[in-house]
C-alpha positions as CSV (number, residue, x, y, z in Angstrom):
1,M,26.5,131.1,53.8
2,A,26.8,130.7,50.0
3,R,30.1,128.7,50.5
4,Q,28.2,126.4,52.9
5,R,25.4,125.8,50.5
6,S,27.9,125.0,47.7
7,Q,29.7,122.4,49.9
8,S,26.4,120.7,51.0
9,S,25.3,120.6,47.3
10,W,28.5,118.7,46.3
11,L,28.1,116.3,49.3
12,R,24.6,115.4,48.2
13,C,26.1,114.0,44.9
14,L,27.9,111.4,46.9
15,S,24.6,110.0,48.4
16,L,22.9,107.0,46.7
17,S,19.5,108.4,47.6
18,Y,20.3,111.5,45.5
19,Y,20.5,109.3,42.4
20,F,17.5,107.1,43.2
21,R,15.3,110.2,43.2
22,R,16.9,111.2,39.8
23,P,16.9,108.1,37.5
24,R,18.4,109.8,34.4
25,R,21.5,110.8,36.3
26,L,21.7,107.2,37.8
27,A,21.6,105.8,34.2
28,L,24.4,108.1,33.1
29,V,26.7,107.1,36.0
30,L,26.1,103.4,35.4
31,A,26.8,103.9,31.7
32,F,30.1,105.7,32.5
33,F,31.3,102.9,34.8
34,A,30.4,100.2,32.3
35,I,32.2,101.9,29.5
36,S,35.3,102.6,31.6
37,T,35.4,99.0,32.8
38,F,35.1,97.7,29.2
39,L,37.9,100.0,28.0
40,I,40.3,98.9,30.8
41,W,39.6,95.2,30.3
42,D,40.0,95.6,26.5
43,R,43.4,97.4,26.9
44,Q,44.7,94.7,29.3
45,T,43.6,92.0,26.9
46,L,45.4,93.7,24.0
47,I,48.6,94.0,26.1
48,R,48.5,90.3,27.0
49,E,47.9,89.2,23.4
50,H,50.7,91.5,22.2
51,E,53.2,90.1,24.8
52,A,52.2,86.6,23.7
53,E,52.9,87.4,20.1
54,I,56.3,89.0,21.0
55,N,57.3,85.9,22.9
56,V,56.4,83.7,19.9
57,V,58.4,86.0,17.5
58,S,61.3,86.1,19.9
59,S,61.4,82.3,20.1
60,E,61.3,81.9,16.4
61,N,64.0,84.6,16.0
62,E,66.2,82.8,18.5
63,K,65.8,79.6,16.5
64,L,66.7,81.3,13.3
65,H,69.8,82.9,15.0
66,H,70.9,79.4,16.1
67,K,70.4,77.9,12.6
68,L,72.3,80.8,11.0
69,D,75.1,80.4,13.5
70,E,75.4,76.7,12.6
71,L,75.3,77.6,8.9
72,R,78.0,80.2,9.4
73,K,80.2,77.7,11.3
74,F,79.7,75.2,8.6
75,L,80.7,77.7,5.9
76,R,83.8,78.7,7.7
77,E,85.0,75.1,8.2
78,K,84.0,73.6,4.9
79,V,83.6,76.3,2.2
80,E,86.4,78.5,0.8
81,D,84.7,79.9,-2.3
82,I,81.8,81.7,-0.7
83,P,79.3,83.3,-3.2
84,E,79.6,87.0,-3.4
85,G,77.0,88.8,-1.3
86,L,76.6,86.0,1.3
87,D,77.1,87.5,4.7
88,I,78.6,84.9,7.1
89,R,79.3,87.3,10.0
90,N,78.0,86.3,13.4
91,T,74.2,86.7,13.1
92,R,74.2,88.6,16.4
93,D,76.7,91.2,15.1
94,T,73.8,93.7,14.3
95,D,72.8,93.6,18.0
96,D,76.4,93.9,19.1
97,E,76.9,96.9,16.8
98,A,73.9,98.6,18.3
99,E,75.2,97.9,21.8
100,E,78.6,99.2,20.9
101,K,77.1,102.5,19.7
102,Q,75.4,102.9,23.0
103,D,78.6,102.1,24.8
104,E,80.3,105.0,23.0
105,V,78.0,107.5,24.6
106,D,77.7,105.7,27.9
107,D,80.4,107.3,30.1
108,E,79.3,105.0,32.9
109,F,80.3,102.0,30.8
110,L,83.9,103.2,30.5
111,K,84.0,103.8,34.3
112,R,82.5,100.4,35.0
113,G,84.5,98.4,32.4
114,P,83.2,95.8,30.0
115,P,81.0,93.0,31.4
116,F,82.5,89.6,32.2
117,L,80.4,86.7,31.1
118,D,79.9,83.5,33.2
119,R,81.6,80.3,32.1
120,T,81.9,80.8,28.4
121,S,81.4,84.0,26.4
122,K,79.6,83.9,23.0
123,D,83.1,84.2,21.4
124,G,84.3,81.0,22.9
125,V,86.4,82.6,25.6
126,V,86.4,80.7,28.9
127,L,87.1,82.7,31.9
128,D,88.8,81.5,35.1
129,G,88.1,82.5,38.7
130,T,86.5,80.9,41.7
131,K,83.3,80.0,39.9
132,D,84.3,80.4,36.2
133,A,87.1,77.9,36.1
134,P,87.4,75.9,32.8
135,Q,86.2,72.3,33.1
136,D,89.1,69.8,33.2
137,D,89.0,66.2,34.1
138,D,92.7,66.3,35.1
139,P,93.1,67.5,38.7
140,V,96.8,67.9,38.3
141,A,96.4,70.2,35.3
142,R,93.8,72.2,37.3
143,E,96.1,72.6,40.2
144,R,99.0,73.7,38.0
145,R,96.8,76.1,36.1
146,N,95.8,77.7,39.4
147,K,99.5,78.1,40.4
148,V,100.2,79.9,37.1
149,R,97.2,82.1,37.7
150,E,98.6,83.0,41.2
151,A,101.9,83.8,39.6
152,M,100.2,86.2,37.2
153,L,98.5,87.9,40.0
154,H,101.8,88.3,41.9
155,A,103.5,89.7,38.8
156,W,100.6,92.1,38.1
157,T,100.2,93.3,41.7
158,S,104.0,93.9,42.0
159,Y,103.8,96.1,38.8
160,E,100.7,97.9,40.2
161,T,102.5,98.6,43.5
162,Y,105.9,99.7,42.3
163,A,105.7,100.8,38.6
164,W,102.1,101.7,37.8
165,G,102.0,103.7,34.5
166,Y,105.6,102.9,33.6
167,D,106.4,100.5,30.7
168,E,108.1,97.9,32.9
169,L,109.0,97.1,36.5
170,K,112.5,96.9,38.0
171,P,111.7,94.5,40.9
172,Q,114.9,94.8,42.8
173,S,114.9,98.6,42.6
174,R,111.2,98.7,43.3
175,T,110.6,101.3,40.6
176,G,109.4,101.6,37.0
177,V,111.3,102.3,33.8
178,N,110.2,103.5,30.4
179,Q,111.7,101.7,27.4
180,F,108.7,102.2,25.1
181,G,108.2,105.9,25.5
182,G,105.9,105.6,28.5
183,L,103.1,103.9,26.6
184,G,102.4,101.6,29.6
185,A,103.7,98.5,27.9
186,T,103.1,96.2,30.8
187,I,99.5,97.4,31.1
188,V,98.6,96.9,27.5
189,D,100.6,93.7,27.2
190,S,98.7,92.2,30.2
191,L,95.2,93.1,29.1
192,D,94.2,89.9,27.4
193,T,96.0,87.7,30.0
194,L,94.0,89.4,32.8
195,F,90.8,88.9,30.8
196,I,91.4,85.3,30.0
197,M,92.3,84.4,33.5
198,G,89.2,86.2,34.8
199,F,90.9,89.0,36.8
200,Q,88.0,91.4,36.4
201,E,89.0,94.2,38.7
202,Q,92.6,94.3,37.4
203,F,91.3,94.4,33.8
204,K,88.9,97.2,34.6
205,K,91.8,99.3,36.2
206,A,94.0,98.6,33.2
207,S,91.2,99.7,30.8
208,E,90.6,102.9,32.7
209,W,94.3,103.8,32.5
210,I,94.4,103.2,28.8
211,S,91.3,105.3,28.3
212,S,92.5,108.2,30.3
213,N,96.3,108.1,30.0
214,M,97.6,106.4,26.9
215,N,99.0,109.1,24.7
216,F,100.9,108.5,21.4
217,N,102.3,112.0,21.0
218,K,105.7,110.9,22.1
219,H,109.1,112.2,20.9
220,Y,111.2,109.1,21.1
221,G,112.6,106.6,18.6
222,A,109.9,103.9,18.8
223,S,110.6,100.4,17.4
224,V,107.8,100.0,14.8
225,F,107.9,96.3,15.4
226,E,107.8,96.3,19.2
227,T,105.1,99.0,19.2
228,T,103.0,97.0,16.7
229,I,103.2,93.6,18.4
230,R,102.9,94.8,22.0
231,V,100.7,97.9,21.9
232,L,98.7,97.6,18.7
233,G,98.4,93.8,19.1
234,G,97.4,94.2,22.8
235,L,94.7,96.8,22.0
236,L,93.2,94.7,19.2
237,S,93.1,91.6,21.3
238,A,91.5,93.5,24.2
239,Y,88.9,94.8,21.7
240,D,88.2,91.3,20.3
241,L,87.8,89.9,23.8
242,S,85.8,92.7,25.5
243,R,84.1,94.4,22.6
244,D,84.9,97.7,24.1
245,N,85.3,100.2,21.3
246,M,87.7,102.3,23.2
247,F,90.4,99.8,22.5
248,L,89.7,99.8,18.7
249,H,89.8,103.7,18.7
250,K,93.2,103.6,20.4
251,A,94.5,101.0,18.1
252,Q,93.5,103.1,15.0
253,E,95.0,106.2,16.5
254,L,98.3,104.4,17.1
255,A,98.4,102.8,13.6
256,D,97.9,106.2,12.0
257,K,101.0,107.3,13.9
258,L,103.0,104.4,12.7
259,L,102.1,104.6,9.0
260,P,104.8,107.0,7.9
261,A,107.4,104.3,8.5
262,W,106.1,102.7,5.3
263,N,106.9,105.7,3.1
264,T,109.8,104.1,1.3
265,P,110.4,103.5,-2.4
266,S,110.2,99.7,-2.0
267,G,107.4,99.5,0.5
268,V,109.7,97.9,3.0
269,P,109.3,100.1,6.1
270,Y,111.9,101.7,8.3
271,V,112.2,100.1,11.7
272,T,112.2,103.1,14.0
273,L,109.9,106.1,14.1
274,D,109.4,109.2,16.2
275,L,105.7,108.9,17.0
276,A,105.1,112.6,17.5
277,S,106.8,113.9,14.3
278,G,106.4,110.8,12.0
279,S,110.1,110.9,11.2
280,A,111.3,107.4,10.4
281,A,114.8,105.9,9.9
282,N,116.9,102.8,10.4
283,P,119.5,102.5,13.2
284,G,123.2,102.7,12.4
285,W,124.0,99.2,13.6
286,T,122.0,97.7,10.7
287,G,124.1,99.6,8.2
288,G,120.9,101.5,7.2
289,S,119.0,98.4,6.4
290,S,115.6,97.2,7.7
291,V,115.4,94.0,9.8
292,L,113.5,91.1,8.2
293,A,111.7,90.0,11.4
294,D,110.6,93.7,12.0
295,V,109.2,94.4,8.6
296,G,107.7,90.9,8.2
297,T,105.9,90.8,11.6
298,E,103.4,93.6,11.4
299,Q,100.9,92.0,9.0
300,L,98.5,90.3,11.5
301,E,98.0,93.5,13.4
302,F,97.5,95.9,10.4
303,I,95.4,93.5,8.4
304,G,93.3,92.8,11.5
305,L,92.8,96.6,12.0
306,S,91.6,96.9,8.4
307,Q,89.1,94.1,9.0
308,R,87.7,95.7,12.1
309,T,87.6,99.3,10.8
310,G,86.8,98.8,7.1
311,E,89.9,101.0,6.3
312,P,92.0,99.3,3.7
313,K,95.1,101.5,4.0
314,Y,96.5,99.5,6.9
315,K,96.3,96.2,5.1
316,E,97.7,97.7,1.9
317,K,100.8,99.1,3.5
318,V,101.9,95.8,5.1
319,E,100.9,93.6,2.2
320,R,103.0,95.8,-0.1
321,T,105.9,94.9,2.1
322,I,105.3,91.1,1.8
323,A,104.9,91.6,-2.0
324,A,108.4,93.1,-2.1
325,L,109.8,90.3,0.1
326,K,108.1,87.7,-2.1
327,K,109.8,89.2,-5.1
328,A,113.2,89.0,-3.4
329,M,112.7,85.5,-1.9
330,P,115.2,82.9,-3.3
331,K,114.2,79.4,-4.3
332,D,114.8,77.9,-0.8
333,G,112.5,80.5,0.7
334,L,115.1,81.8,3.2
335,L,115.6,85.5,3.3
336,P,118.6,87.2,5.0
337,I,118.0,89.3,8.0
338,Y,118.8,92.7,6.5
339,I,116.6,94.2,3.7
340,S,117.1,97.5,2.0
341,P,114.1,99.9,2.3
342,H,115.2,101.5,-0.9
343,T,115.4,98.5,-3.2
344,G,113.6,95.7,-1.2
345,K,116.6,93.5,-1.6
346,P,118.8,91.7,0.9
347,T,122.0,93.5,2.0
348,T,123.6,90.6,3.9
349,Q,123.8,86.8,3.6
350,K,123.0,85.8,7.2
351,I,120.0,83.6,7.6
352,T,118.5,82.5,11.0
353,F,115.3,81.4,12.6
354,G,116.5,83.2,15.7
355,A,116.8,86.9,16.4
356,M,115.9,89.2,13.5
357,G,114.6,86.4,11.3
358,D,112.2,84.3,13.3
359,S,108.8,85.8,13.3
360,F,108.8,86.7,9.5
361,Y,108.3,82.9,8.9
362,E,105.7,82.7,11.7
363,Y,103.6,85.5,10.2
364,L,103.5,83.9,6.7
365,L,101.6,81.0,8.2
366,K,99.5,83.0,10.7
367,V,98.3,85.5,8.1
368,W,97.0,82.5,6.2
369,I,95.3,81.3,9.3
370,Q,94.0,84.8,10.2
371,G,92.2,84.9,6.8
372,N,90.6,81.5,7.5
373,K,92.8,79.8,4.9
374,T,90.8,81.1,1.9
375,E,91.9,81.6,-1.6
376,V,92.7,85.3,-0.9
377,V,95.6,84.3,1.4
378,K,96.9,81.3,-0.5
379,H,100.2,82.9,-1.4
380,Y,101.1,83.4,2.2
381,R,100.8,79.6,2.7
382,E,102.8,79.0,-0.5
383,M,105.6,81.2,0.7
384,W,105.6,79.6,4.1
385,E,105.8,76.0,2.7
386,Q,108.7,77.2,0.5
387,S,110.5,78.6,3.6
388,M,109.9,75.3,5.5
389,E,111.6,73.4,2.7
390,G,114.6,75.7,3.1
391,M,114.5,75.3,6.9
392,M,114.8,71.5,6.5
393,T,118.2,72.1,4.9
394,L,119.4,73.8,8.2
395,L,118.5,70.9,10.5
396,K,121.4,69.2,12.1
397,K,121.8,66.7,15.0
398,T,124.2,66.7,18.0
399,S,126.4,64.0,19.3
400,P,126.1,61.8,21.3
401,S,122.4,62.6,22.2
402,N,121.0,63.3,18.7
403,Y,119.4,66.6,19.6
404,L,117.9,68.2,16.5
405,Y,118.6,71.9,16.0
406,I,118.2,74.6,13.4
407,A,121.6,75.9,12.4
408,E,122.3,79.4,11.1
409,R,123.7,80.1,7.7
410,S,126.0,82.8,6.3
411,G,126.5,82.4,2.6
412,D,127.0,78.7,2.1
413,A,128.5,78.0,5.5
414,L,126.4,76.6,8.3
415,Q,127.0,77.8,11.9
416,N,126.3,75.4,14.7
417,K,124.3,77.8,16.8
418,M,120.6,78.1,17.8
419,D,118.8,80.9,19.7
420,E,116.2,80.0,22.3
421,L,114.1,82.4,20.2
422,A,114.0,79.8,17.5
423,C,112.1,77.5,19.9
424,F,108.9,79.0,18.5
425,A,109.4,76.7,15.5
426,P,107.9,73.5,16.9
427,G,104.7,75.3,17.6
428,M,104.7,76.9,14.2
429,L,105.2,73.5,12.5
430,V,102.3,72.0,14.5
431,L,100.0,74.9,13.3
432,G,101.2,74.3,9.7
433,M,100.1,70.7,9.7
434,E,96.6,71.7,8.8
435,G,96.5,72.3,5.0
436,A,99.6,70.1,4.4
437,S,99.6,66.8,2.6
438,E,99.5,63.7,4.9
439,E,103.2,63.0,4.3
440,K,104.3,66.6,4.9
441,A,102.1,67.0,8.0
442,Q,103.7,64.0,9.6
443,K,107.1,65.3,8.8
444,Y,106.2,68.7,10.4
445,L,105.0,66.9,13.5
446,D,108.1,64.7,13.7
447,V,110.5,67.7,13.4
448,A,108.4,69.7,15.9
449,K,108.7,66.9,18.5
450,E,112.4,66.6,18.1
451,L,113.0,70.4,18.2
452,A,110.8,70.6,21.3
453,R,113.0,68.0,23.0
454,T,116.1,70.1,22.2
455,C,114.5,73.3,23.5
456,Y,113.4,71.6,26.7
457,N,116.9,70.4,27.2
458,F,118.1,74.0,26.8
459,Y,116.5,74.4,30.2
460,Q,117.5,71.1,31.7
461,S,121.2,71.4,30.8
462,T,121.9,74.4,33.1
463,R,122.3,74.5,36.9
464,T,119.2,76.7,37.4
465,K,117.1,74.7,34.8
466,L,116.5,77.9,32.9
467,A,117.6,78.3,29.3
468,G,120.4,80.6,28.1
469,E,119.8,83.0,25.3
470,N,121.6,80.8,22.7
471,Y,123.5,77.6,22.4
472,H,126.5,76.2,20.5
473,F,126.7,72.6,19.4
474,R,130.0,70.7,19.3
475,D,130.8,67.1,18.4
476,G,130.7,64.9,21.5
477,E,129.4,67.7,23.8
478,D,125.8,68.1,22.6
479,M,125.0,71.7,23.6
480,V,126.9,74.5,25.4
481,V,125.4,77.7,26.6
482,G,126.6,80.7,24.5
483,T,125.1,83.9,25.7
484,P,124.2,83.0,29.3
485,Y,121.3,85.4,30.3
486,N,117.7,84.5,30.6
487,I,115.0,87.2,30.4
488,L,111.9,85.1,31.0
489,R,111.3,84.2,27.4
490,P,108.2,82.3,26.3
491,E,109.1,80.5,23.0
492,T,109.6,77.0,24.5
493,V,106.4,76.9,26.5
494,E,104.6,78.4,23.5
495,S,105.6,75.3,21.5
496,L,104.7,73.0,24.3
497,M,101.2,74.4,24.4
498,Y,100.7,73.7,20.7
499,L,102.2,70.2,20.9
500,Y,100.0,69.3,23.8
501,R,96.8,70.6,22.1
502,K,97.8,68.6,19.0
503,T,98.9,65.3,20.6
504,G,97.3,65.2,24.1
505,D,100.6,63.9,25.4
506,N,101.0,64.9,29.1
507,K,104.7,64.8,28.6
508,Y,104.5,68.4,27.3
509,R,102.5,69.5,30.3
510,D,105.2,68.0,32.5
511,W,108.0,69.7,30.7
512,G,106.1,73.0,31.0
513,W,105.6,72.5,34.7
514,D,109.4,71.9,35.1
515,I,110.1,75.2,33.4
516,F,107.5,77.0,35.5
517,Q,109.0,75.6,38.7
518,A,112.4,76.8,37.6
519,F,111.0,80.4,37.1
520,E,109.5,80.2,40.6
521,A,112.7,79.0,42.2
522,N,115.1,81.4,40.5
523,S,113.2,84.4,39.2
524,R,110.4,85.1,41.8
525,L,111.0,87.8,44.3
526,A,108.6,89.4,46.8
527,T,108.4,92.4,44.4
528,G,107.9,90.6,41.1
529,Y,109.9,88.4,38.7
530,V,113.4,89.0,37.3
531,G,115.6,87.4,34.7
532,L,119.1,86.0,35.2
533,H,122.4,87.4,34.1
534,D,123.8,83.9,34.1
535,V,121.7,80.7,34.0
536,N,124.5,78.7,35.7
537,S,125.5,81.1,38.5
538,G,121.9,82.2,39.1
539,N,122.9,85.9,39.3
540,K,119.7,88.0,39.0
541,D,119.0,91.0,36.8
542,D,116.5,93.8,37.6
543,M,113.8,93.7,35.0
544,M,110.4,92.1,34.7
545,Q,109.8,92.0,30.9
546,S,106.3,92.9,29.9
547,F,106.2,89.8,27.7
548,F,106.5,87.6,30.8
549,L,102.9,88.6,31.6
550,A,101.8,88.7,28.0
551,E,103.3,85.5,26.7
552,T,105.2,83.2,29.2
553,L,102.5,83.1,31.8
554,K,99.6,83.0,29.3
555,Y,101.1,80.1,27.3
556,L,101.7,78.2,30.6
557,Y,98.1,78.9,31.7
558,L,96.8,77.6,28.3
559,L,99.1,74.6,28.5
560,F,97.3,73.5,31.6
561,S,93.8,74.5,30.3
562,P,91.4,72.5,28.1
563,P,91.2,73.5,24.4
564,S,88.0,75.4,25.0
565,V,90.1,78.2,26.4
566,I,91.0,80.3,23.3
567,P,90.2,77.6,20.8
568,L,92.7,77.6,17.9
569,D,90.0,77.3,15.2
570,Q,88.7,80.7,16.2
571,W,91.7,82.6,17.3
572,V,95.3,83.2,16.1
573,F,98.1,84.5,18.4
574,N,100.3,87.3,17.3
575,T,104.0,87.0,18.1
576,E,103.4,88.7,21.5
577,A,100.7,86.0,22.3
578,H,97.8,88.4,21.8
579,P,94.9,86.4,20.5
580,L,93.1,87.9,17.5
581,R,89.8,86.6,16.1
582,I,90.0,84.7,12.8
583,I,87.9,86.5,10.2
584,P,87.6,84.9,6.7
585,R,89.0,87.0,3.9
586,V,86.6,86.7,0.9
587,N,85.3,88.8,-1.9
588,E,88.6,90.7,-2.3
589,P,91.6,90.4,-4.7
590,I,94.0,87.6,-4.0
591,S,96.8,89.0,-1.8
592,L,100.3,89.3,-3.2
593,E,99.2,88.1,-6.7
594,E,99.2,91.5,-8.2
595,P,101.1,93.7,-5.7
596,N,100.3,97.4,-6.0
597,L,103.9,98.5,-6.4
598,E,104.5,102.1,-7.5
599,E,106.7,102.4,-10.5
600,S,109.3,104.2,-8.4
601,G,109.5,101.3,-6.1
602,S,109.7,98.6,-8.7
603,R,112.6,100.0,-10.8
604,M,116.0,100.5,-9.3
605,T,117.6,103.9,-10.0
606,E,121.3,104.7,-10.1
607,Q,120.9,106.3,-6.7
608,D,119.3,103.1,-5.3
609,R,122.2,101.1,-6.6
610,K,124.6,103.4,-4.8
611,V,122.6,103.2,-1.6
612,E,122.4,99.4,-1.7
613,M,126.2,99.2,-2.3
614,M,126.9,101.4,0.7
615,E,124.6,99.3,2.8
616,R,126.4,96.1,1.8
617,M,129.8,97.7,2.5
618,R,128.7,98.8,6.0
619,N,127.2,95.3,6.7
620,S,130.3,93.4,5.6
621,N,133.0,95.6,7.1
622,N,131.5,97.2,10.2
623,M,128.6,95.1,11.5
624,R,130.6,92.9,13.8
625,S,132.5,95.8,15.5
626,T,129.3,97.9,15.7
627,Q,127.3,95.2,17.5
628,K,130.2,94.5,19.8
629,R,130.5,98.2,20.7
630,L,126.8,98.7,21.3
631,G,126.3,95.5,23.2
632,R,123.0,95.1,21.4
633,K,120.6,92.9,23.1
634,E,118.6,90.6,20.8
635,V,115.0,90.3,21.4
636,R,112.2,88.2,20.0
637,G,111.7,88.8,16.3
638,G,113.5,92.1,16.0
639,T,115.5,94.4,18.2
640,L,114.7,96.5,21.2
641,G,117.2,99.1,20.3
642,A,120.9,99.6,21.0
643,F,121.8,99.6,24.7
644,E,124.0,97.8,27.0
645,Y,122.8,94.7,28.8
646,R,124.5,94.3,32.1
């Protein structure tokens, strides 16, 4: 009964008549409802006013961002001597850094892969794909670009199917092979090509493999040069494009493994290194010397790593090398291909813009561009211009067709031979036009056009329309194939891309299309792309070089793309065609002006003299027979090691 009375008492409180008979309680209830309503209304009003204020502040903040971005662009283009303390980084970098810190702890991000942006990213990278294709008024170029894109997909899918995780694919054997210690060379070499062409799923899969499987604790004799340009360069480029910190962490881990190669008296590094132990040395076929193109083609990557990590040790190592080479450079700016790591001096007289010499000259110019052409990097430009004066003394013409070529030199004697590797030179000269006097810039362009014509005819002069490895020039015969193999090299199409962007002449696109069609006709298989043992017989080899995906197809794609795809005022390509963001070098000592050479490296000891003498003797007496016995295969810039090429 008590429970029933309690329930009926509570029910009475819900009746209006209950409150009419009790006016005080009615007043309290009405006051409660009035106060509650006022508080709720006031809170909502405050929220609306706060949101309105946030919108106003956000709008003003966006306007300021835009104005600061314009100021930053103006400073980069017009001002070299920037006052100390003036921050000209992208004004959105602070937000980006906060996002990157979140990404580091976001495991789901690594599984998902970096986001792909529609049309144009904030970094000026235009993505391709069904809806993200670059705008181009030329339907022929658009169709050709799509054909190159399909070729890249075919090459990548073949690698995925038959050689995933290996360094490179052997298409005819349908298997993989490790020539770079199992670092996944094709995967890391292809990252930026996949990104630029808009292959999102493929980029995601490649990123996941690198995050989970790339391991640098390898006991094998790594080429410091090849590992730097392919792997370190590929990781840095992937970082610059995607902003995924995983790539930067991997790049720094690899660079730390490579640093012991620079532990020499002169600062000129050894060219091979055991990644696991850090033991470095030079191969026997060089007579104990280092290779010019090897030691002079690591600066972009290591300087770039210092810029992105804030760690100066990487930059200091590679710039000490250039300081030593600057000290040894003769008046004509042409350095021989072998340099002593003990003394920093040449140990041979052979000079070439082909194998083992080429990319040293390329990087003198590109380090200047990478630093945004500021006062800090002026000595690189000066060294490059000095070398170009020397190169002009090597230019010769054939008869009867007047093809211009870059001869090689041994001592005072010129050799009428030019590697296809030297076909990078026209593109380099075009890049070097900016910063030159009007007269000199025109000369660079004229020489570039003539050399490009020669390189194009390296292809057109063979039965397969693919170029041999090198050519000899004889009076009355123009050019004759020397070493007949073709391994899918990129140098000629690289120069055609630069020439088209500079001149807008569709002739260079047509030449590139001819070369691409020749690759399709002679090198494409159902299982990938292969090189040729002989460009006249068409006999195929069994290797799809990783640089075919990294360089050849990328430069062809860019040749048929508008300049907004990787604009050259914002990016610079390393010698493996990995684009790196241009970052101004300011508020630091002028590079190479006061090299930080240790006393032990700047003074030749009696032991150093003995070592140099032994190196010279080996080079002069044994080099020819050694190279013949090893059957060394020359590769872009440096060497891929000593092995037979069949």
